[in-house]
N, CA and C atoms as an extended XYZ file, in Angstrom:
309
Properties=species:S:1:pos:R:3:atomname:S:1:resname:S:1:resid:I:1 pbc="F F F"
N         0.846       -1.173        0.000 N   MET     1
C         0.000        0.000        0.000 CA  MET     1
C         0.891        1.237        0.000 C   MET     1
N         0.745        2.079       -0.991 N   THR     2
C         1.574        3.272       -1.096 CA  THR     2
C         0.723        4.500       -0.849 C   THR     2
N         1.397        5.536       -0.399 N   ASP     3
C         0.732        6.796       -0.114 CA  ASP     3
C         1.232        7.821       -1.121 C   ASP     3
N         0.324        8.586       -1.690 N   SER     4
C         0.719        9.557       -2.694 CA  SER     4
C         1.287       10.828       -2.075 C   SER     4
N         1.239       10.956       -0.742 N   LYS     5
C         1.765       12.153       -0.094 CA  LYS     5
C         3.284       12.114       -0.085 C   LYS     5
N         3.878       13.277        0.101 N   ASN     6
C         5.327       13.378        0.182 CA  ASN     6
C         5.791       12.707        1.472 C   ASN     6
N         6.692       11.736        1.356 N   THR     7
C         7.121       10.978        2.525 CA  THR     7
C         8.537       11.317        2.948 C   THR     7
N         9.064       12.460        2.533 N   THR     8
C        10.425       12.823        2.924 CA  THR     8
C        10.450       13.164        4.403 C   THR     8
N        11.550       12.807        5.061 N   ASP     9
C        11.714       13.070        6.478 CA  ASP     9
C        12.207       14.496        6.657 C   ASP     9
N        11.430       15.307        7.353 N   THR    10
C        11.802       16.703        7.568 CA  THR    10
C        12.377       16.927        8.953 C   THR    10
N        12.488       15.880        9.768 N   GLY    11
C        12.988       16.051       11.120 CA  GLY    11
C        11.947       16.591       12.069 C   GLY    11
N        10.716       16.650       11.644 N   GLU    12
C         9.634       17.143       12.480 CA  GLU    12
C         8.754       15.970       12.875 C   GLU    12
N         8.261       15.998       14.106 N   THR    13
C         7.359       14.938       14.535 CA  THR    13
C         5.912       15.294       14.240 C   THR    13
N         5.615       16.569       14.210 N   LEU    14
C         4.296       17.061       13.842 CA  LEU    14
C         4.478       18.146       12.792 C   LEU    14
N         3.559       18.264       11.878 N   PRO    15
C         3.715       19.315       10.868 CA  PRO    15
C         3.833       20.689       11.524 C   PRO    15
N         4.871       21.407       11.182 N   GLY    16
C         5.057       22.759       11.705 CA  GLY    16
C         5.720       22.824       13.068 C   GLY    16
N         6.061       21.676       13.684 N   VAL    17
C         6.703       21.678       14.994 CA  VAL    17
C         8.064       21.024       14.852 C   VAL    17
N         9.110       21.807       14.979 N   ALA    18
C        10.466       21.289       14.858 CA  ALA    18
C        10.923       20.735       16.199 C   ALA    18
N        11.680       19.657       16.133 N   VAL    19
C        12.191       19.043       17.351 CA  VAL    19
C        13.135       19.986       18.080 C   VAL    19
N        13.803       20.844       17.355 N   SER    20
C        14.743       21.774       17.991 CA  SER    20
C        14.022       22.764       18.908 C   SER    20
N        12.716       22.931       18.754 N   ASP    21
C        11.956       23.832       19.618 CA  ASP    21
C        11.619       23.202       20.968 C   ASP    21
N        11.842       21.916       21.088 N   TRP    22
C        11.482       21.214       22.321 CA  TRP    22
C        12.537       21.469       23.389 C   TRP    22
N        12.124       21.522       24.663 N   PRO    23
C        13.103       21.700       25.740 CA  PRO    23
C        13.922       20.424       25.935 C   PRO    23
N        15.090       20.583       26.537 N   GLU    24
C        15.937       19.432       26.840 CA  GLU    24
C        15.218       18.532       27.842 C   GLU    24
N        15.399       17.239       27.711 N   THR    25
C        14.758       16.309       28.636 CA  THR    25
C        15.642       16.120       29.855 C   THR    25
N        15.010       15.943       30.977 N   ALA    26
C        15.733       15.710       32.227 CA  ALA    26
C        15.966       14.213       32.396 C   ALA    26
N        17.057       13.875       33.051 N   ASP    27
C        17.306       12.476       33.354 CA  ASP    27
C        16.358       12.047       34.467 C   ASP    27
N        15.528       11.095       34.163 N   VAL    28
C        14.545       10.624       35.124 CA  VAL    28
C        14.843        9.168       35.432 C   VAL    28
N        14.936        8.873       36.711 N   THR    29
C        15.114        7.482       37.126 CA  THR    29
C        13.883        7.074       37.908 C   THR    29
N        13.451        5.886       37.665 N   TYR    30
C        12.276        5.369       38.343 CA  TYR    30
C        12.722        4.320       39.353 C   TYR    30
N        12.246        4.460       40.562 N   ASP    31
C        12.550        3.496       41.601 CA  ASP    31
C        11.454        2.430       41.580 C   ASP    31
N        11.702        1.380       40.836 N   VAL    32
C        10.709        0.334       40.658 CA  VAL    32
C        10.896       -0.709       41.760 C   VAL    32
N         9.827       -1.033       42.479 N   PRO    33
C         9.966       -2.041       43.533 CA  PRO    33
C        10.155       -3.430       42.941 C   PRO    33
N        10.622       -4.359       43.763 N   ASP    34
C        10.877       -5.715       43.324 CA  ASP    34
C         9.604       -6.544       43.220 C   ASP    34
N         8.494       -6.051       43.654 N   TRP    35
C         7.247       -6.779       43.588 CA  TRP    35
C         6.245       -5.987       42.760 C   TRP    35
N         5.124       -6.588       42.453 N   LEU    36
C         4.145       -5.930       41.586 CA  LEU    36
C         3.289       -4.918       42.326 C   LEU    36
N         2.923       -5.215       43.566 N   ILE    37
C         2.082       -4.291       44.323 CA  ILE    37
C         2.742       -3.995       45.663 C   ILE    37
N         2.582       -2.781       46.176 N   PRO    38
C         3.178       -2.429       47.465 CA  PRO    38
C         2.598       -3.281       48.596 C   PRO    38
N         3.326       -3.384       49.690 N   SER    39
C         2.902       -4.251       50.790 CA  SER    39
C         1.583       -3.801       51.414 C   SER    39
N         1.327       -2.513       51.461 N   ARG    40
C         0.057       -2.012       52.032 CA  ARG    40
C        -1.121       -2.454       51.165 C   ARG    40
N        -0.995       -2.340       49.857 N   VAL    41
C        -2.051       -2.787       48.944 CA  VAL    41
C        -2.209       -4.301       49.042 C   VAL    41
N        -1.091       -5.009       49.163 N   TYR    42
C        -1.111       -6.458       49.328 CA  TYR    42
C        -1.908       -6.842       50.575 C   TYR    42
N        -1.651       -6.162       51.688 N   ASP    43
C        -2.360       -6.462       52.932 CA  ASP    43
C        -3.861       -6.197       52.805 C   ASP    43
N        -4.222       -5.107       52.134 N   ILE    44
C        -5.645       -4.778       51.958 CA  ILE    44
C        -6.317       -5.805       51.056 C   ILE    44
N        -5.670       -6.160       49.938 N   LEU    45
C        -6.249       -7.166       49.044 CA  LEU    45
C        -6.370       -8.522       49.731 C   LEU    45
N        -5.385       -8.862       50.531 N   LYS    46
C        -5.437      -10.124       51.262 CA  LYS    46
C        -6.607      -10.130       52.245 C   LYS    46
N        -6.790       -9.040       52.960 N   TRP    47
C        -7.900       -8.913       53.906 CA  TRP    47
C        -9.242       -8.979       53.185 C   TRP    47
N        -9.333       -8.274       52.052 N   LEU    48
C       -10.575       -8.314       51.278 CA  LEU    48
C       -10.845       -9.704       50.707 C   LEU    48
N        -9.824      -10.301       50.110 N   GLY    49
C       -10.002      -11.580       49.435 CA  GLY    49
C       -10.230      -12.749       50.372 C   GLY    49
N        -9.622      -12.712       51.548 N   LEU    50
C        -9.728      -13.849       52.467 CA  LEU    50
C       -10.807      -13.703       53.522 C   LEU    50
N       -11.192      -12.478       53.863 N   ILE    51
C       -12.144      -12.292       54.956 CA  ILE    51
C       -13.409      -11.556       54.519 C   ILE    51
N       -13.250      -10.350       54.008 N   VAL    52
C       -14.400       -9.467       53.787 CA  VAL    52
C       -15.329       -9.972       52.687 C   VAL    52
N       -14.805      -10.207       51.494 N   LEU    53
C       -15.679      -10.581       50.373 CA  LEU    53
C       -16.365      -11.940       50.567 C   LEU    53
N       -15.668      -12.982       51.048 N   PRO    54
C       -16.393      -14.233       51.303 CA  PRO    54
C       -17.459      -14.085       52.394 C   PRO    54
N       -17.140      -13.337       53.456 N   ALA    55
C       -18.122      -13.135       54.519 CA  ALA    55
C       -19.321      -12.335       54.019 C   ALA    55
N       -19.062      -11.338       53.203 N   LEU    56
C       -20.149      -10.541       52.637 CA  LEU    56
C       -21.006      -11.375       51.686 C   LEU    56
N       -20.373      -12.255       50.919 N   ALA    57
C       -21.130      -13.133       50.014 CA  ALA    57
C       -22.044      -14.066       50.799 C   ALA    57
N       -21.545      -14.633       51.891 N   VAL    58
C       -22.379      -15.514       52.728 CA  VAL    58
C       -23.508      -14.718       53.363 C   VAL    58
N       -23.217      -13.518       53.834 N   PHE    59
C       -24.250      -12.680       54.443 CA  PHE    59
C       -25.358      -12.353       53.450 C   PHE    59
N       -24.981      -11.914       52.256 N   VAL    60
C       -25.989      -11.565       51.242 CA  VAL    60
C       -26.769      -12.806       50.823 C   VAL    60
N       -26.068      -13.937       50.678 N   GLY    61
C       -26.752      -15.168       50.290 CA  GLY    61
C       -27.715      -15.676       51.341 C   GLY    61
N       -27.456      -15.357       52.602 N   THR    62
C       -28.324      -15.796       53.694 CA  THR    62
C       -29.454      -14.805       53.961 C   THR    62
N       -29.138      -13.551       54.067 N   VAL    63
C       -30.113      -12.531       54.443 CA  VAL    63
C       -30.934      -12.051       53.247 C   VAL    63
N       -30.336      -12.053       52.063 N   GLY    64
C       -31.018      -11.530       50.877 CA  GLY    64
C       -32.369      -12.176       50.593 C   GLY    64
N       -32.456      -13.502       50.555 N   PRO    65
C       -33.759      -14.116       50.289 CA  PRO    65
C       -34.787      -13.866       51.402 C   PRO    65
N       -34.309      -13.750       52.633 N   ALA    66
C       -35.239      -13.487       53.736 CA  ALA    66
C       -35.887      -12.116       53.612 C   ALA    66
N       -35.187      -11.172       53.018 N   TRP    67
C       -35.700       -9.819       52.843 CA  TRP    67
C       -36.172       -9.568       51.416 C   TRP    67
N       -36.230      -10.612       50.626 N   ASP    68
C       -36.678      -10.512       49.236 CA  ASP    68
C       -35.861       -9.503       48.421 C   ASP    68
N       -34.547       -9.531       48.614 N   TRP    69
C       -33.683       -8.680       47.820 CA  TRP    69
C       -33.622       -9.210       46.395 C   TRP    69
N       -33.655       -8.325       45.412 N   PRO    70
C       -33.555       -8.800       44.029 CA  PRO    70
C       -32.105       -9.140       43.662 C   PRO    70
N       -31.942      -10.066       42.745 N   TYR    71
C       -30.632      -10.419       42.172 CA  TYR    71
C       -29.626      -10.932       43.204 C   TYR    71
N       -30.104      -11.668       44.207 N   VAL    72
C       -29.212      -12.168       45.249 CA  VAL    72
C       -28.141      -13.093       44.655 C   VAL    72
N       -28.549      -13.984       43.765 N   ASP    73
C       -27.576      -14.908       43.177 CA  ASP    73
C       -26.496      -14.162       42.385 C   ASP    73
N       -26.887      -13.155       41.645 N   ALA    74
C       -25.915      -12.381       40.869 CA  ALA    74
C       -24.969      -11.608       41.793 C   ALA    74
N       -25.487      -11.085       42.879 N   ILE    75
C       -24.650      -10.347       43.822 CA  ILE    75
C       -23.646      -11.277       44.497 C   ILE    75
N       -24.120      -12.461       44.914 N   VAL    76
C       -23.228      -13.429       45.560 CA  VAL    76
C       -22.146      -13.891       44.589 C   VAL    76
N       -22.524      -14.160       43.347 N   THR    77
C       -21.542      -14.567       42.340 CA  THR    77
C       -20.509      -13.474       42.107 C   THR    77
N       -20.941      -12.226       42.042 N   THR    78
C       -20.031      -11.100       41.838 CA  THR    78
C       -19.078      -10.944       43.014 C   THR    78
N       -19.587      -11.055       44.234 N   LEU    79
C       -18.725      -10.945       45.414 CA  LEU    79
C       -17.682      -12.060       45.446 C   LEU    79
N       -18.101      -13.275       45.110 N   ASN    80
C       -17.149      -14.379       45.077 CA  ASN    80
C       -16.113      -14.190       43.970 C   ASN    80
N       -16.528      -13.685       42.824 N   ALA    81
C       -15.581      -13.422       41.735 CA  ALA    81
C       -14.580      -12.343       42.133 C   ALA    81
N       -15.019      -11.312       42.842 N   LEU    82
C       -14.108      -10.274       43.318 CA  LEU    82
C       -13.113      -10.847       44.327 C   LEU    82
N       -13.581      -11.759       45.175 N   GLY    83
C       -12.678      -12.411       46.124 CA  GLY    83
C       -11.613      -13.231       45.412 C   GLY    83
N       -12.009      -13.940       44.360 N   ILE    84
C       -11.046      -14.721       43.582 CA  ILE    84
C       -10.068      -13.802       42.861 C   ILE    84
N       -10.555      -12.690       42.332 N   LEU    85
C        -9.674      -11.726       41.675 CA  LEU    85
C        -8.644      -11.175       42.658 C   LEU    85
N        -9.079      -10.807       43.849 N   ALA    86
C        -8.138      -10.310       44.860 CA  ALA    86
C        -7.116      -11.386       45.213 C   ALA    86
N        -7.563      -12.624       45.341 N   GLY    87
C        -6.646      -13.720       45.626 CA  GLY    87
C        -5.642      -13.938       44.512 C   GLY    87
N        -6.090      -13.825       43.278 N   ALA    88
C        -5.180      -13.988       42.145 CA  ALA    88
C        -4.144      -12.866       42.113 C   ALA    88
N        -4.548      -11.641       42.396 N   LEU    89
C        -3.609      -10.516       42.398 CA  LEU    89
C        -2.547      -10.672       43.475 C   LEU    89
N        -2.952      -11.082       44.666 N   ILE    90
C        -1.952      -11.245       45.721 CA  ILE    90
C        -1.096      -12.482       45.461 C   ILE    90
N        -1.662      -13.483       44.806 N   GLY    91
C        -0.878      -14.672       44.466 CA  GLY    91
C         0.194      -14.358       43.444 C   GLY    91
N        -0.133      -13.601       42.434 N   VAL    92
C         0.850      -13.207       41.415 CA  VAL    92
C         1.951      -12.372       42.046 C   VAL    92
N         1.580      -11.456       42.918 N   SER    93
C         2.574      -10.620       43.567 CA  SER    93
C         3.480      -11.453       44.470 C   SER    93
N         2.908      -12.411       45.187 N   ALA    94
C         3.705      -13.261       46.072 CA  ALA    94
C         4.670      -14.126       45.266 C   ALA    94
N         4.219      -14.657       44.149 N   ILE    95
C         5.093      -15.472       43.302 CA  ILE    95
C         6.219      -14.612       42.731 C   ILE    95
N         5.902      -13.412       42.265 N   LYS    96
C         6.908      -12.508       41.706 CA  LYS    96
C         7.955      -12.151       42.763 C   LYS    96
N         7.505      -11.871       43.975 N   GLN    97
C         8.432      -11.521       45.045 CA  GLN    97
C         9.302      -12.722       45.408 C   GLN    97
N         8.723      -13.925       45.413 N   HIS    98
C         9.478      -15.130       45.723 CA  HIS    98
C        10.551      -15.391       44.657 C   HIS    98
N        10.209      -15.200       43.396 N   ILE    99
C        11.163      -15.398       42.301 CA  ILE    99
C        12.290      -14.370       42.390 C   ILE    99
N        11.925      -13.115       42.696 N   ASP   100
C        12.939      -12.068       42.789 CA  ASP   100
C        13.906      -12.319       43.952 C   ASP   100
N        13.405      -12.860       45.052 N   ARG   101
C        14.275      -13.143       46.203 CA  ARG   101
C        15.183      -14.325       45.917 C   ARG   101
N        14.716      -15.286       45.105 N   ALA   102
C        15.519      -16.461       44.798 CA  ALA   102
C        16.655      -16.125       43.839 C   ALA   102
N        16.469      -15.086       43.047 N   ALA   103
C        17.493      -14.739       42.037 CA  ALA   103
C        18.660      -14.019       42.612 C   ALA   103
């Protein structure tokens, strides 16, 4: 596929904007941690995934039908799926941290 437009390189990244007009870039270093998520987030996800979301799912599944709440099954399924997601996130982070410590 060819383009009929002029394809010569003018040293510009945008039409009418020369790279020489751009300011100098600063040296930026990023302090990347050895794990995927910080320990505080890990602790919160662990608490949510292991205690809060399963307990909330059982509560909604038990109390919801007694109070004729709509969509109880969908809510319980969603809460359990969120608990599994939190568990998967902390599991990936734990595995990554374990691999990094072994290296």
